[in-house]
C-alpha positions as a printed NumPy array, in Angstrom:
array([[-108.707,  -42.259,  -67.193],
       [-110.418,  -45.462,  -65.952],
       [-111.395,  -46.237,  -62.407],
       [-108.669,  -46.89 ,  -59.854],
       [-108.747,  -50.622,  -59.069],
       [-108.441,  -51.627,  -55.411],
       [-108.085,  -54.858,  -53.465],
       [-108.847,  -55.072,  -49.731],
       [-106.99 ,  -57.454,  -47.387],
       [-108.811,  -57.215,  -44.05 ],
       [-109.579,  -60.05 ,  -41.591],
       [-112.648,  -58.282,  -40.103],
       [-115.276,  -58.784,  -42.778],
       [-117.612,  -56.09 ,  -41.373],
       [-114.879,  -53.479,  -41.758],
       [-113.889,  -54.908,  -45.147],
       [-117.481,  -54.725,  -46.497],
       [-117.97 ,  -51.241,  -45.11 ],
       [-114.766,  -50.077,  -46.81 ],
       [-115.806,  -51.722,  -50.067],
       [-119.199,  -50.006,  -50.09 ],
       [-117.832,  -46.563,  -49.241],
       [-114.974,  -46.8  ,  -51.747],
       [-117.332,  -48.024,  -54.464],
       [-119.545,  -45.011,  -53.767],
       [-116.445,  -42.827,  -54.166],
       [-115.985,  -44.169,  -57.721],
       [-113.315,  -46.808,  -57.124],
       [-113.463,  -50.386,  -58.448],
       [-112.954,  -52.936,  -55.675],
       [-111.758,  -56.183,  -57.319],
       [-112.066,  -58.326,  -54.189],
       [-111.559,  -58.866,  -50.469],
       [-109.673,  -61.465,  -48.436],
       [-108.921,  -61.902,  -44.732],
       [-105.926,  -64.299,  -44.872],
       [-102.548,  -63.445,  -46.409],
       [-101.837,  -66.945,  -47.738],
       [-105.07 ,  -66.84 ,  -49.785],
       [-104.276,  -63.513,  -51.42 ],
       [-101.608,  -64.851,  -53.798],
       [-103.893,  -67.432,  -55.528],
       [-106.487,  -64.676,  -56.021],
       [-103.898,  -62.395,  -57.63 ],
       [-102.752,  -65.268,  -59.85 ],
       [-106.336,  -65.774,  -61.039],
       [-106.731,  -62.043,  -61.694],
       [-103.421,  -62.   ,  -63.61 ],
       [-104.657,  -64.783,  -65.902],
       [-107.67 ,  -62.605,  -66.706],
       [-105.263,  -59.708,  -67.299],
       [-106.707,  -57.805,  -64.362],
       [-104.326,  -56.145,  -61.943],
       [-105.14 ,  -54.046,  -58.854],
       [-103.503,  -50.617,  -58.728],
       [-103.63 ,  -50.198,  -54.937],
       [-103.907,  -52.817,  -52.157],
       [-105.388,  -51.777,  -48.821],
       [-103.542,  -54.109,  -46.468],
       [-104.332,  -54.662,  -42.798],
       [-101.068,  -55.435,  -40.958],
       [-102.645,  -57.93 ,  -38.56 ],
       [-104.38 ,  -60.765,  -40.394],
       [-106.16 ,  -63.932,  -39.304],
       [-103.982,  -66.424,  -41.198],
       [-100.364,  -67.586,  -40.863],
       [ -98.968,  -64.568,  -42.687],
       [ -99.277,  -61.015,  -41.451],
       [ -99.954,  -58.071,  -43.765],
       [ -96.301,  -57.007,  -43.985],
       [ -95.161,  -60.448,  -45.198],
       [ -98.115,  -60.676,  -47.581],
       [ -97.315,  -57.223,  -48.991],
       [ -93.649,  -58.141,  -49.455],
       [ -94.508,  -61.246,  -51.507],
       [ -97.179,  -59.4  ,  -53.521],
       [ -94.886,  -56.514,  -54.527],
       [ -92.143,  -58.949,  -55.542],
       [ -94.487,  -60.734,  -57.964],
       [ -96.944,  -58.036,  -59.069],
       [ -96.562,  -54.263,  -59.522],
       [ -99.017,  -52.634,  -57.147],
       [ -99.094,  -49.898,  -54.494],
       [ -99.481,  -50.801,  -50.781],
       [-101.415,  -48.77 ,  -48.201],
       [-101.218,  -50.272,  -44.715],
       [-104.265,  -50.16 ,  -42.423],
       [-103.658,  -50.816,  -38.717],
       [-104.68 ,  -50.017,  -35.147],
       [-101.081,  -50.647,  -34.007],
       [ -99.4  ,  -47.293,  -33.649],
       [ -95.901,  -48.323,  -32.572],
       [ -92.384,  -47.754,  -33.855],
       [ -91.46 ,  -51.485,  -34.172],
       [ -94.354,  -52.257,  -36.526],
       [ -93.743,  -49.068,  -38.499],
       [ -90.009,  -49.85 ,  -38.964],
       [ -90.835,  -53.39 ,  -40.041],
       [ -93.344,  -52.167,  -42.638],
       [ -90.911,  -49.616,  -44.147],
       [ -88.946,  -52.43 ,  -45.842],
       [ -91.99 ,  -53.092,  -48.068],
       [ -91.929,  -49.425,  -49.269],
       [ -95.624,  -48.692,  -48.718],
       [ -97.18 ,  -45.56 ,  -50.201],
       [ -99.047,  -44.716,  -46.988],
       [ -99.794,  -45.795,  -43.419],
       [-103.43 ,  -45.234,  -42.294],
       [-104.606,  -45.75 ,  -38.724],
       [-107.947,  -47.286,  -37.851],
       [-110.729,  -46.322,  -37.488],
       [-110.448,  -45.133,  -41.061],
       [-111.721,  -41.742,  -42.1  ],
       [-113.059,  -42.314,  -45.617],
       [-112.159,  -38.822,  -46.883],
       [-108.641,  -39.121,  -45.545],
       [-108.378,  -42.618,  -47.102],
       [-109.703,  -41.307,  -50.433],
       [-107.025,  -38.578,  -50.588],
       [-104.417,  -41.141,  -49.552],
       [-105.504,  -43.478,  -52.359],
       [-105.358,  -40.638,  -54.923],
       [-101.835,  -39.649,  -53.863],
       [-100.695,  -43.292,  -53.765],
       [-102.147,  -43.913,  -57.225],
       [-100.412,  -40.828,  -58.62 ],
       [ -97.088,  -41.984,  -57.158],
       [ -97.711,  -45.553,  -58.421],
       [ -98.464,  -44.462,  -62.009],
       [ -95.455,  -42.132,  -61.935],
       [ -93.186,  -44.981,  -60.846],
       [ -94.681,  -47.317,  -63.48 ],
       [ -94.114,  -44.645,  -66.128],
       [ -90.514,  -44.169,  -65.021],
       [ -90.007,  -47.94 ,  -64.953],
       [ -91.379,  -48.204,  -68.493],
       [ -89.101,  -45.41 ,  -69.715],
       [ -86.102,  -47.101,  -68.085],
       [ -87.111,  -50.486,  -69.556],
       [ -87.553,  -48.922,  -73.004],
       [ -84.175,  -47.187,  -72.734],
       [ -82.523,  -50.415,  -71.622],
       [ -84.182,  -52.257,  -74.491],
       [ -82.984,  -49.609,  -76.948],
       [ -79.462,  -49.704,  -75.534],
       [ -79.451,  -53.515,  -75.766],
       [ -80.769,  -53.307,  -79.336],
       [ -78.061,  -50.83 ,  -80.313],
       [ -75.382,  -52.94 ,  -78.654],
       [ -76.608,  -56.011,  -80.548],
       [ -76.747,  -54.006,  -83.792],
       [ -73.233,  -52.704,  -83.153],
       [ -71.972,  -56.227,  -82.509],
       [ -73.714,  -57.475,  -85.65 ],
       [ -72.206,  -54.62 ,  -87.675],
       [ -68.786,  -55.35 ,  -86.211],
       [ -69.23 ,  -59.049,  -86.95 ],
       [ -70.28 ,  -58.29 ,  -90.534],
       [ -67.339,  -55.913,  -90.884],
       [ -64.935,  -58.576,  -89.633],
       [ -66.459,  -61.105,  -92.027],
       [ -66.127,  -58.588,  -94.865],
       [ -62.489,  -57.927,  -93.955],
       [ -61.814,  -61.674,  -93.824],
       [ -63.575,  -62.188,  -97.161],
       [ -61.596,  -59.358,  -98.754],
       [ -58.375,  -60.721,  -97.288],
       [ -59.196,  -64.184,  -98.626],
       [ -60.098,  -62.707, -102.025],
       [ -56.804,  -60.787, -102.075],
       [ -54.922,  -63.952, -101.15 ],
       [ -56.68 ,  -65.858, -103.933],
       [ -55.944,  -63.077, -106.419],
       [ -52.325,  -63.05 , -105.316],
       [ -52.152,  -66.832, -105.615],
       [ -53.792,  -66.667, -109.039],
       [ -51.302,  -63.992, -110.115],
       [ -48.371,  -66.109, -108.906],
       [ -49.751,  -69.157, -110.697],
       [ -50.203,  -67.143, -113.896],
       [ -46.67 ,  -65.788, -113.613],
       [ -45.368,  -69.298, -112.958],
       [ -47.258,  -70.587, -115.998],
       [ -45.859,  -67.776, -118.152],
       [ -42.347,  -68.504, -116.927],
       [ -42.761,  -72.199, -117.68 ],
       [ -44.157,  -71.47 , -121.139],
       [ -41.245,  -69.113, -121.764],
       [ -38.798,  -71.797, -120.674],
       [ -40.502,  -74.344, -122.939],
       [ -40.464,  -71.926, -125.872],
       [ -36.806,  -71.159, -125.208],
       [ -35.984,  -74.874, -125.352],
       [ -37.565,  -75.29 , -128.758],
       [ -36.157,  -72.006, -130.077],
       [ -32.707,  -73.117, -128.99 ],
       [ -33.166,  -76.425, -130.785],
       [ -34.459,  -74.689, -133.923],
       [ -31.541,  -72.243, -133.903],
       [ -29.091,  -75.098, -133.571],
       [ -30.534,  -76.791, -136.687],
       [ -30.482,  -73.525, -138.617],
       [ -26.876,  -72.956, -137.584],
       [ -25.871,  -76.399, -138.833],
       [ -27.612,  -75.761, -142.173],
       [ -25.882,  -72.387, -142.473],
       [ -22.566,  -74.076, -141.752],
       [ -23.077,  -76.567, -144.605],
       [ -24.243,  -73.825, -147.003],
       [ -21.231,  -71.625, -146.157],
       [ -18.955,  -74.604, -146.7  ],
       [ -20.424,  -75.086, -150.18 ],
       [ -19.962,  -71.393, -150.983],
       [ -16.333,  -71.373, -149.858],
       [ -15.514,  -74.338, -152.054],
       [ -17.035,  -72.501, -155.025],
       [ -18.318,  -75.624, -156.629],
       [ -21.742,  -76.637, -157.84 ],
       [ -23.938,  -78.164, -155.144],
       [ -24.454,  -81.79 , -155.926],
       [ -27.19 ,  -84.153, -154.959],
       [ -24.834,  -85.813, -152.516],
       [ -24.23 ,  -82.463, -150.823],
       [ -27.973,  -81.898, -150.415],
       [ -28.454,  -85.413, -149.086],
       [ -25.717,  -84.757, -146.521],
       [ -27.389,  -81.521, -145.421],
       [ -30.775,  -83.222, -145.149],
       [ -29.156,  -85.965, -143.085],
       [ -27.822,  -83.307, -140.707],
       [ -31.317,  -81.831, -140.397],
       [ -32.909,  -85.254, -139.826],
       [ -30.385,  -86.155, -137.145],
       [ -31.083,  -82.946, -135.235],
       [ -34.851,  -83.009, -135.49 ],
       [ -35.152,  -86.68 , -134.591],
       [ -37.194,  -86.649, -131.397],
       [ -35.664,  -89.744, -129.837],
       [ -32.195,  -88.272, -129.929],
       [ -33.299,  -85.043, -128.233],
       [ -35.873,  -86.519, -125.853],
       [ -33.512,  -86.837, -122.903],
       [ -32.443,  -83.23 , -123.241],
       [ -36.051,  -82.026, -123.572],
       [ -37.013,  -84.234, -120.653],
       [ -34.299,  -82.647, -118.528],
       [ -35.624,  -79.15 , -119.328],
       [ -39.218,  -80.299, -118.771],
       [ -38.443,  -81.717, -115.319],
       [ -36.849,  -78.433, -114.272],
       [ -40.072,  -76.639, -115.195],
       [ -42.451,  -79.341, -113.893],
       [ -40.525,  -81.17 , -111.16 ],
       [ -41.744,  -84.673, -110.268],
       [ -44.227,  -84.818, -113.143],
       [ -43.097,  -88.141, -114.62 ],
       [ -42.865,  -89.746, -111.174],
       [ -46.485,  -88.79 , -110.524],
       [ -47.51 ,  -90.164, -113.901],
       [ -45.805,  -93.507, -113.221],
       [ -47.293,  -93.695, -109.724],
       [ -50.881,  -92.871, -110.737],
       [ -50.915,  -94.589, -114.14 ],
       [ -48.387,  -97.461, -114.204],
       [ -49.865,  -98.791, -117.469],
       [ -48.568,  -95.812, -119.506],
       [ -45.713,  -96.439, -121.936],
       [ -42.667,  -94.169, -122.516],
       [ -44.343,  -92.867, -125.697],
       [ -47.431,  -92.023, -123.607],
       [ -45.17 ,  -90.097, -121.217],
       [ -43.753,  -88.136, -124.15 ],
       [ -47.232,  -87.287, -125.424],
       [ -48.31 ,  -86.215, -121.916],
       [ -45.279,  -83.946, -121.648],
       [ -45.978,  -82.271, -125.002],
       [ -49.649,  -81.829, -124.074],
       [ -48.561,  -80.413, -120.687],
       [ -46.521,  -77.835, -122.645],
       [ -49.862,  -76.814, -124.211],
       [ -48.652,  -77.577, -127.733],
       [ -51.144,  -77.891, -130.593],
       [ -51.711,  -81.146, -132.497],
       [ -49.797,  -79.808, -135.507],
       [ -46.78 ,  -78.917, -133.355],
       [ -46.836,  -82.294, -131.598],
       [ -47.036,  -84.05 , -134.979],
       [ -44.021,  -82.157, -136.255],
       [ -41.985,  -82.953, -133.138],
       [ -42.913,  -86.643, -133.115],
       [ -42.496,  -86.854, -136.913],
       [ -45.954,  -88.375, -137.343],
       [ -49.101,  -87.227, -139.111],
       [ -51.821,  -85.163, -137.412],
       [ -54.368,  -88.07 , -137.623],
       [ -51.81 ,  -90.344, -135.927],
       [ -51.445,  -87.775, -133.152],
       [ -55.244,  -87.687, -132.664],
       [ -55.317,  -91.489, -132.473],
       [ -52.557,  -91.349, -129.849],
       [ -54.636,  -88.854, -127.842],
       [ -57.687,  -91.15 , -128.001],
       [ -55.635,  -94.117, -126.799],
       [ -54.189,  -91.996, -123.998],
       [ -57.704,  -91.012, -122.839],
       [ -58.656,  -94.702, -122.655],
       [ -55.554,  -95.581, -120.632],
       [ -56.334,  -92.705, -118.252],
       [ -59.985,  -93.891, -118.025],
       [ -61.289,  -90.381, -118.713],
       [ -65.092,  -90.111, -119.077],
       [ -66.666,  -87.973, -121.772],
       [ -66.68 ,  -84.279, -121.008],
       [ -63.343,  -84.293, -119.144],
       [ -60.719,  -82.176, -120.89 ],
       [ -57.566,  -84.233, -121.562],
       [ -55.105,  -81.342, -121.385],
       [ -56.654,  -79.929, -118.216],
       [ -56.52 ,  -83.389, -116.633],
       [ -52.856,  -83.833, -117.584],
       [ -52.029,  -80.353, -116.229],
       [ -53.535,  -81.322, -112.854],
       [ -51.463,  -84.514, -112.49 ]])
């Protein structure tokens, strides 16, 4: 253990020097002396900058300056941790009661007996170090409690963020599922429309064939031409467009209105091509429906891209689906 560091506040310099010499001989380190209370604080500030701090202050109650020892001790203990031992010749209850508020470690009457003062300093230092140790333990415990509270709040915050993220992910998955189901339902409705149309054509062909069988005559060229005419009339896209359009608008409500609003330069044929592309039909299927060749369909797609002002790299079908 290092030397106990003392500071003497005594307005009688002869007494102060005598105390310093005797205490130094007893093995204590006297950091300084001062006779006026108002000058003590600047000295302590200078010592603090040098990271030097007295353990015990021997404080005379009656000082030469504007501040007495009790007031000086009060200000010192508020700013710096140190133990106070009062030195005084005034042995009266009023002074004693006034000094109690400062919580001194001892009260020594003058003339000072050096042995008595030495034992008083030792006891005061023991009490001071014990209080500092307890204060450190309390500060460490408070710091640990604060750290745990912060950690708990951070964990709770992270948990809430995780819950929100999971909730958002679930909502997105649910939305994705609904969109997929909606897409499947629309594709089913589209397929049903074309299957219905195909079945109608087949039924008409069957009707003509059955009529030929019932008559029991040889099928002539004229009969075949009539049947082909029936097929052509039913697969002609223009004749069925309004019916297909009606089904399409039930599945994709407002689609053509949005097309006209965003791209007023598109023609009715462009609208038809957009609708068939929106149904996710292949080029071959579109060609069959429109009764044109596959190369003609590709040319129509290229022209449509130009009218829509689509840059390279933008998928035509995906763009049309997002209209």
